[in-house]
TORNU-856833 format. One record per residue: residue number from 0; residue in one letter; x, y, z of N, C-alpha, C in turn. Coordinates in nm, 4 decimals. Atoms other than C-alpha are relative to their C-alpha. Layout:
KEKE pos code     n.xx     n.yy     n.zz    ca.xx    ca.yy    ca.zz     c.xx     c.yy     c.zz
KEKE NUM    A        X        Y        Z        X        Y        Z        X        Y        Z
...
//
This chain:
KEKE pos code     n.xx     n.yy     n.zz    ca.xx    ca.yy    ca.zz     c.xx     c.yy     c.zz
KEKE   0    M   0.1353  -0.0458   0.0314   9.3193  10.5528   0.8806  -0.0406   0.0687  -0.1540
KEKE   1    G   0.0001  -0.0864   0.1165   9.1660  10.6734   0.5668  -0.1371  -0.1372  -0.0498
KEKE   2    L   0.1134   0.1160   0.0239   8.8566  10.4742   0.3168   0.0205  -0.1199   0.0058
KEKE   3    D   0.0223   0.1630   0.0214   8.7644  10.1270   0.3700  -0.1457  -0.0476  -0.0900
KEKE   4    A   0.1596   0.0123   0.0762   8.4867   9.9967   0.1142  -0.0147  -0.1453  -0.0083
KEKE   5    S  -0.0238   0.1688   0.0072   8.3651   9.6569   0.0543  -0.1402   0.0086  -0.0662
KEKE   6    G   0.1254   0.0702   0.0850   8.0789   9.5199  -0.1658  -0.0445  -0.1226  -0.0145
KEKE   7    G   0.0364   0.1599   0.0409   7.8605   9.2005  -0.2172  -0.0955   0.0255   0.0956
KEKE   8    K   0.1632   0.0486  -0.0830   7.6020   9.0530   0.0452   0.0708   0.0226   0.1678
KEKE   9    L  -0.0015   0.0132  -0.1527   7.5292   9.1179   0.3817   0.0436  -0.1364   0.0490
KEKE  10    N  -0.0233   0.1271  -0.0881   7.6794   8.8586   0.6748   0.0752  -0.0373  -0.0501
KEKE  11    H  -0.0965   0.0677   0.0556   7.9661   8.7906   0.4973   0.0850  -0.0007   0.1324
KEKE  12    K  -0.0977  -0.0071  -0.1520   8.2175   8.6460   0.7299   0.1751  -0.0301  -0.0243
KEKE  13    Y  -0.1228  -0.0131   0.0577   8.5804   8.7806   0.6967   0.1077  -0.0595   0.0810
KEKE  14    E  -0.0815   0.0282  -0.1076   8.8720   8.6133   0.8597   0.1469   0.0155  -0.0581
KEKE  15    Y  -0.1498   0.0004   0.0060   9.2141   8.7003   0.9120   0.1164  -0.0679   0.1137
KEKE  16    E  -0.0988   0.0813  -0.1252   9.5257   8.5699   1.1037   0.0994   0.0893  -0.0292
KEKE  17    F  -0.1171  -0.0974   0.0182   9.8117   8.7742   1.2087   0.0846  -0.0372   0.1328
KEKE  18    E  -0.1224   0.0453  -0.1291  10.1279   8.7430   1.4379  -0.0424   0.1693   0.1160
KEKE  19    N  -0.0322  -0.0735  -0.1109  10.0907   8.9521   1.7646   0.1327   0.0439   0.0178
KEKE  20    Q  -0.1797   0.0158  -0.0154  10.3937   9.0900   1.8993   0.0819  -0.0492   0.1384
KEKE  21    E  -0.0831   0.1311  -0.0798  10.4545   8.8141   2.1496   0.0511  -0.1025  -0.1451
KEKE  22    G  -0.0447   0.0705   0.1067  10.5292   8.6343   1.7962  -0.1294  -0.1152   0.0008
KEKE  23    E   0.1409   0.1232   0.0170  10.1535   8.4114   1.8372  -0.0608   0.0368  -0.1142
KEKE  24    K   0.0764  -0.0610   0.0543   9.9220   8.3760   1.5739  -0.1258   0.0548   0.0467
KEKE  25    V   0.0893  -0.0446  -0.0346   9.6237   8.5555   1.5811  -0.1395  -0.0008  -0.0210
KEKE  26    K   0.0586   0.0454   0.1403   9.2737   8.4366   1.4239  -0.0941   0.1348   0.0802
KEKE  27    H   0.1177  -0.0907  -0.0305   9.0003   8.7387   1.3816  -0.0618   0.0249  -0.0650
KEKE  28    S   0.0681  -0.0243   0.0571   8.6860   8.7832   1.2440  -0.1513   0.0352   0.0306
KEKE  29    Y   0.1058  -0.1448  -0.0238   8.4191   9.0016   1.1719  -0.1485  -0.0460  -0.1135
KEKE  30    I   0.0928   0.0254   0.0678   8.0769   9.0179   1.0051   0.0369   0.1332  -0.0842
KEKE  31    G  -0.0036  -0.0925  -0.0234   8.0513   9.2366   0.7580  -0.0502  -0.0127  -0.1858
KEKE  32    V   0.0656   0.0463   0.1248   7.9133   9.3538   0.3588   0.1413  -0.0689  -0.0808
KEKE  33    G  -0.1506   0.0445   0.1248   8.1668   9.1312   0.0933  -0.0314  -0.0613  -0.0641
KEKE  34    H  -0.1243   0.0360  -0.0176   8.3158   8.9809  -0.0412   0.1149   0.1246  -0.0437
KEKE  35    F  -0.1252  -0.0880   0.0891   8.5090   9.2773  -0.2474  -0.0170   0.1072   0.1096
KEKE  36    E  -0.0359  -0.0872  -0.0733   8.6701   9.5079  -0.0544   0.1129   0.1147  -0.0816
KEKE  37    W  -0.0695  -0.1057   0.0446   8.8302   9.8451  -0.1789   0.1138   0.0823   0.1181
KEKE  38    R  -0.0061  -0.1378  -0.1528   9.0856  10.0809   0.0383   0.0851   0.1532  -0.1161
KEKE  39    K   0.0052  -0.1233   0.0418   9.1080  10.4465  -0.0554  -0.0065   0.0135  -0.1476
KEKE  40    H  -0.0075  -0.0146   0.1186   8.9591  10.3727  -0.4047  -0.1107   0.1388  -0.0143
KEKE  41    A   0.0750  -0.1565  -0.0270   8.8438  10.7755  -0.4152  -0.1135   0.0397  -0.1268
KEKE  42    R   0.1460  -0.0350   0.0997   8.6428  10.7724  -0.7633  -0.0735  -0.1026   0.0295
KEKE  43    L   0.1146   0.1318  -0.0435   8.4595  10.4405  -0.6728  -0.0905   0.0956   0.1259
KEKE  44    Q   0.0794  -0.0576  -0.0666   8.3587  10.6328  -0.3934  -0.0843   0.1360  -0.0074
KEKE  45    E   0.0109  -0.0866   0.0598   8.2869  10.9565  -0.5264  -0.1334  -0.0308  -0.0847
KEKE  46    F   0.1065   0.0277   0.0253   8.0452  10.7500  -0.7501  -0.1223  -0.0475   0.0658
KEKE  47    M   0.0797   0.1260  -0.1372   7.8732  10.5576  -0.4265  -0.0664   0.1472   0.0183
KEKE  48    T   0.0822  -0.1041  -0.0832   7.8564  10.9021  -0.3149  -0.0941   0.1080  -0.0632
KEKE  49    R   0.1150  -0.0962   0.1029   7.6585  11.1030  -0.5714  -0.0958  -0.0902  -0.0470
KEKE  50    L   0.1066   0.0598  -0.0056   7.4565  10.8084  -0.5968  -0.0869   0.0426   0.1405
KEKE  51    Y   0.0510  -0.0103  -0.0915   7.3802  10.8252  -0.2572  -0.0808   0.1677   0.0175
KEKE  52    M   0.0401  -0.1229   0.0059   7.3277  11.1886  -0.2631  -0.1531   0.0257  -0.0854
KEKE  53    K   0.1483  -0.0422   0.0949   7.0683  11.1703  -0.5439  -0.1208  -0.0638   0.0628
KEKE  54    R   0.1661   0.0369  -0.0338   6.8301  10.9069  -0.3979  -0.0538   0.0354   0.1207
KEKE  55    Y   0.0747  -0.0574  -0.1440   6.8149  11.0691  -0.0507  -0.0096   0.1919  -0.0619
KEKE  56    R   0.0060  -0.1342   0.0262   6.8221  11.4333  -0.1925   0.0881   0.0764   0.0457
KEKE  57    I  -0.1421  -0.0926  -0.0729   7.1370  11.5521  -0.0510   0.0559   0.1161  -0.1194
KEKE  58    K  -0.0945  -0.0882   0.0669   7.2955  11.8581  -0.1742   0.1376   0.0611  -0.0058
KEKE  59    N  -0.1394  -0.0221  -0.0461   7.6204  11.8975  -0.0258   0.0674  -0.1586   0.0178
KEKE  60    K  -0.0553   0.1051  -0.0423   7.8422  11.6398   0.0140   0.1151   0.0236   0.1216
KEKE  61    W  -0.1008  -0.0241  -0.1893   8.0729  11.8022   0.3318  -0.0959   0.0536   0.1162
KEKE  62    I   0.0547  -0.0163  -0.1256   7.9401  11.8281   0.6246   0.1350   0.0857   0.1277
KEKE  63    E  -0.0431  -0.0234  -0.1236   8.0690  12.0532   0.9199   0.0379  -0.0391   0.0873
KEKE  64    G   0.0078   0.0850  -0.1347   8.2534  11.9251   1.1840   0.0749   0.0715   0.1076
KEKE  65    D  -0.1234  -0.0722  -0.0959   8.4412  12.0224   1.5144   0.1324   0.0579  -0.0357
KEKE  66    D  -0.1126  -0.0185   0.0738   8.7512  12.0014   1.3516   0.0476   0.0178  -0.1237
KEKE  67    G   0.0218  -0.0764   0.1419   8.6599  12.1505   0.9852  -0.1008  -0.1162  -0.0851
KEKE  68    W   0.1300   0.0389   0.1155   8.4583  11.9749   0.6568   0.0681  -0.1701   0.0086
KEKE  69    Y  -0.0259   0.1699   0.0615   8.4211  11.6024   0.6217  -0.0936  -0.0696  -0.0944
KEKE  70    P   0.1052   0.0178   0.1080   8.2098  11.4520   0.3517  -0.0807  -0.1133   0.0987
KEKE  71    I   0.1254   0.0428  -0.1253   7.8814  11.2891   0.4654   0.0570  -0.1653  -0.0458
KEKE  72    E   0.0312   0.1579   0.0342   7.8578  10.9148   0.5314  -0.1420  -0.0545  -0.0059
KEKE  73    F   0.0935   0.0936   0.0651   7.6274  10.6728   0.4242  -0.1465  -0.0138   0.1264
KEKE  74    G   0.1179   0.0009  -0.1487   7.2965  10.6163   0.6372   0.0253  -0.1276   0.0728
KEKE  75    A   0.0282   0.0755  -0.0814   7.1862  10.3220   0.8631   0.1797  -0.0902   0.0086
KEKE  76    Y  -0.1548   0.1010  -0.0301   7.5776  10.0834   0.9128   0.0740   0.0892  -0.1412
KEKE  77    N  -0.0888  -0.0292   0.0962   7.7380  10.3171   0.6548  -0.0240  -0.0982  -0.1464
KEKE  78    R   0.0392   0.0999   0.1403   7.5787  10.0627   0.3815  -0.0973   0.0480  -0.1330
KEKE  79    M   0.0920  -0.0585   0.0555   7.3594  10.1328   0.0763  -0.0178  -0.1198  -0.1082
KEKE  80    R   0.0167   0.1257   0.0779   7.1600   9.8595  -0.0954  -0.0145   0.0817  -0.1634
KEKE  81    L  -0.0571  -0.0931   0.1843   7.2484   9.8899  -0.5475  -0.1264  -0.0945   0.0060
KEKE  82    K   0.0992   0.0588   0.1066   6.9964   9.8471  -0.7840   0.0429  -0.0680  -0.1228
KEKE  83    E  -0.0550   0.0483   0.0942   7.0145   9.6935  -1.1009   0.0558   0.2072  -0.0926
KEKE  84    E  -0.0517  -0.1091   0.0823   7.0370  10.0536  -1.2755   0.1021   0.0311   0.0350
KEKE  85    D  -0.1480  -0.0871  -0.0072   7.3153  10.1765  -1.0540   0.0787  -0.1015  -0.0498
KEKE  86    I  -0.1065   0.0523   0.0572   7.5078   9.8765  -1.1382   0.0322   0.0518  -0.1582
KEKE  87    D  -0.0627  -0.0425   0.0977   7.4841   9.9573  -1.4932   0.0913   0.1459  -0.0324
KEKE  88    K  -0.1381  -0.1257  -0.0080   7.6095  10.3305  -1.4256   0.1239  -0.0482   0.0349
KEKE  89    L  -0.1167   0.0036  -0.0495   7.8445  10.1775  -1.2297   0.0946  -0.0624  -0.1147
KEKE  90    E  -0.0638   0.0360   0.1248   7.9989   9.9966  -1.5455   0.0319   0.0501  -0.1280
KEKE  91    E  -0.0026  -0.0401   0.0676   7.9460  10.2402  -1.7379   0.1222   0.1130   0.0335
KEKE  92    A  -0.0942  -0.1171  -0.1071   8.1489  10.4935  -1.4670   0.1530  -0.0731  -0.0345
KEKE  93    I  -0.1277   0.0733   0.0239   8.4597  10.1778  -1.5207   0.0381   0.0739  -0.1297
KEKE  94    K  -0.0312  -0.0081   0.1121   8.4534  10.1739  -1.8569   0.0417   0.1467  -0.1030
KEKE  95    T  -0.0412  -0.1078   0.0751   8.5083  10.5144  -1.9166   0.0954   0.0849   0.1117
KEKE  96    D  -0.1187  -0.0223  -0.1105   8.7847  10.5761  -1.6144  -0.0817   0.0612   0.0754
KEKE  97    Y   0.0666  -0.1058  -0.1468   8.5306  10.7501  -1.3608   0.0105   0.1126  -0.0645
KEKE  98    D   0.0349  -0.1159   0.0354   8.5540  11.0713  -1.5890  -0.0778   0.0815   0.0455
KEKE  99    E   0.1264  -0.0721  -0.0424   8.2545  11.1846  -1.4653  -0.0069   0.0145   0.2199
KEKE 100    Y   0.0249  -0.0323  -0.1618   8.3152  11.1382  -1.0777   0.1701  -0.0034   0.0335
KEKE 101    F  -0.1165  -0.0738  -0.0243   8.6637  11.3234  -1.0472   0.0102   0.0150   0.1536
KEKE 102    C  -0.0284  -0.0503  -0.1260   8.7521  11.3437  -0.6439   0.0053   0.1306   0.0054
KEKE 103    D  -0.0329  -0.0692  -0.0171   8.7758  11.6449  -0.5431   0.0546   0.0704   0.1665
KEKE 104    G  -0.0780  -0.0463  -0.1294   8.9223  11.6180  -0.1993  -0.0469  -0.1036   0.0384
KEKE 105    G   0.0577   0.1475  -0.0657   8.8672  11.4193   0.0853   0.1465  -0.0655   0.0056
KEKE 106    Y  -0.0949   0.0135  -0.0098   9.1940  11.3455   0.2066  -0.0134  -0.1681   0.0653
KEKE 107    L   0.0442   0.1466  -0.0716   9.0632  11.0086   0.3869  -0.0491  -0.0351  -0.1082
KEKE 108    W   0.0174   0.0640   0.0793   8.9646  10.8874   0.0614   0.1394  -0.0340  -0.0752
KEKE 109    G  -0.1327   0.0330   0.0765   9.2951  10.9083  -0.0933   0.0087   0.0147  -0.1882
KEKE 110    H   0.0250  -0.0780   0.1161   9.2239  11.1583  -0.3428   0.1080   0.0304  -0.0965
KEKE 111    Q  -0.1488   0.0242   0.0244   9.5701  11.1838  -0.3972   0.0275  -0.0736  -0.0963
KEKE 112    R  -0.0583   0.1254   0.0619   9.6089  10.8756  -0.5309  -0.1123  -0.0562  -0.1449
KEKE 113    Q   0.1580   0.0742   0.0400   9.3035  10.8310  -0.7143   0.0001  -0.0240  -0.1505
KEKE 114    E  -0.0007   0.0597   0.1647   9.4147  10.7787  -1.1063   0.0859  -0.1668   0.0158
KEKE 115    D  -0.0678   0.1314  -0.0412   9.6575  10.4902  -0.9780  -0.1204  -0.0992   0.0884
KEKE 116    S   0.0445   0.1139  -0.0266   9.3875  10.3318  -0.7580  -0.1503  -0.0357  -0.0793
KEKE 117    M   0.1510   0.0558   0.0586   9.1251  10.3389  -1.0233   0.0700  -0.0950  -0.1168
KEKE 118    N  -0.0598   0.1315   0.1143   9.3756  10.1227  -1.2790   0.0411  -0.1003   0.1007
KEKE 119    W  -0.0251   0.1706  -0.1871   9.4595   9.9008  -0.9421  -0.1442  -0.0799  -0.0469
KEKE 120    Y   0.0871   0.0838  -0.0021   9.1346   9.7903  -0.9325  -0.1221  -0.0026  -0.1256
KEKE 121    R   0.1080  -0.0085   0.1513   8.9445   9.8178  -1.2586  -0.0695  -0.1291  -0.0261
KEKE 122    E   0.0685   0.1431   0.0334   8.9385   9.4437  -1.2865  -0.1044  -0.0213   0.0638
KEKE 123    Q   0.0620   0.0246  -0.1075   8.8094   9.3758  -0.9628  -0.1665   0.0681   0.0278
KEKE 124    D   0.1154  -0.1311  -0.0032   8.5484   9.6890  -1.0151  -0.1207  -0.0888  -0.1278
KEKE 125    L   0.0453   0.1031   0.1111   8.4529   9.4750  -1.3287  -0.0473  -0.1292   0.0630
KEKE 126    E   0.1085   0.1465  -0.0537   8.3853   9.1326  -1.1507  -0.0597   0.0642   0.0906
KEKE 127    F   0.1337  -0.0279  -0.1028   8.1771   9.3131  -0.8792  -0.1329   0.0831  -0.0876
KEKE 128    V   0.0454  -0.0747   0.0619   7.9965   9.4609  -1.1116  -0.0932  -0.1721  -0.0486
KEKE 129    E   0.0546   0.0994   0.0196   7.9292   9.1057  -1.2510  -0.0440  -0.0952   0.1147
KEKE 130    Y   0.0611   0.0798  -0.0991   7.9034   8.9292  -0.9044  -0.1705   0.1223  -0.0265
KEKE 131    A   0.1220  -0.0474  -0.0613   7.6162   9.2040  -0.8632  -0.1174  -0.0073  -0.0486
KEKE 132    R   0.0354   0.0497   0.1043   7.4853   9.1428  -1.1845  -0.0357  -0.1421   0.0441
KEKE 133    Q   0.0804   0.1499   0.0009   7.4111   8.7503  -1.1064  -0.0786  -0.0389   0.1085
KEKE 134    R   0.0486   0.0133  -0.1431   7.3279   8.8363  -0.7233  -0.1399   0.0483  -0.0458
KEKE 135    L   0.1172  -0.0478   0.0519   7.0165   9.0799  -0.8879  -0.0929  -0.0716  -0.0897
KEKE 136    K   0.1160   0.1082   0.1259   6.9167   8.8108  -1.1432  -0.0011  -0.1005   0.0996
KEKE 137    D   0.0630   0.1022  -0.0742   6.8809   8.5484  -0.8767  -0.0551   0.0564   0.1132
KEKE 138    N   0.0449  -0.0861  -0.0818   6.7020   8.8313  -0.6677   0.0475  -0.0074   0.1408
KEKE 139    K  -0.1144   0.0212  -0.1415   6.9614   8.8210  -0.3712  -0.0052   0.1986  -0.0424
KEKE 140    R  -0.0728  -0.1300   0.0238   7.0678   9.1698  -0.2865   0.1368   0.0439  -0.0006
KEKE 141    V  -0.1262  -0.0370   0.0352   7.3626   9.3772  -0.3402   0.0240   0.1549   0.0227
KEKE 142    Y   0.0142  -0.1304  -0.0973   7.4990   9.6646  -0.0968   0.1493   0.0378  -0.0425
KEKE 143    Y  -0.1339  -0.0219  -0.0232   7.8174   9.9045  -0.0989  -0.0166   0.0787   0.1503
KEKE 144    S  -0.0401  -0.0980  -0.1010   7.9925   9.9792   0.2392   0.0791   0.0637   0.0273
KEKE 145    C  -0.0687  -0.0440  -0.0628   8.1901  10.2398   0.3581   0.0200   0.0695   0.1145
KEKE 146    S  -0.0361  -0.1236  -0.1741   8.3995  10.4139   0.6492   0.1814   0.0398  -0.0145
KEKE 147    W  -0.1476  -0.0371   0.0577   8.7155  10.6020   0.6885   0.0286   0.0394   0.1910
//
């Protein structure tokens, strides 16, 4: 359990093959936002959460639930459409090592290892920026999606 995020276009088909307990190969597929995927990239999630909060005028990122406090979830289908100015801000955040986007908690997000994840995903984050710019230039949409 934990933060899984993806970015790119809608209706991207993911295909996986794995071996079940009986040793048989099983194919699985699903449709989602893609083709970029991140696992527990806390600073990217912090960036996207702040962007979401600003866009929808949300003041608190924490929501009280039955078992404690949880981070807000994105709107419909946990995805957010990104604009050109969002991609520009994301590139700046990446190039400054997400200095302004320290994750202050959220064990589901992997905040304990956020610097490792930031370094691990740096090249992929920059690839996503270029991919997003090209899609926007081609008048296509770009999304970020997350779940935990």
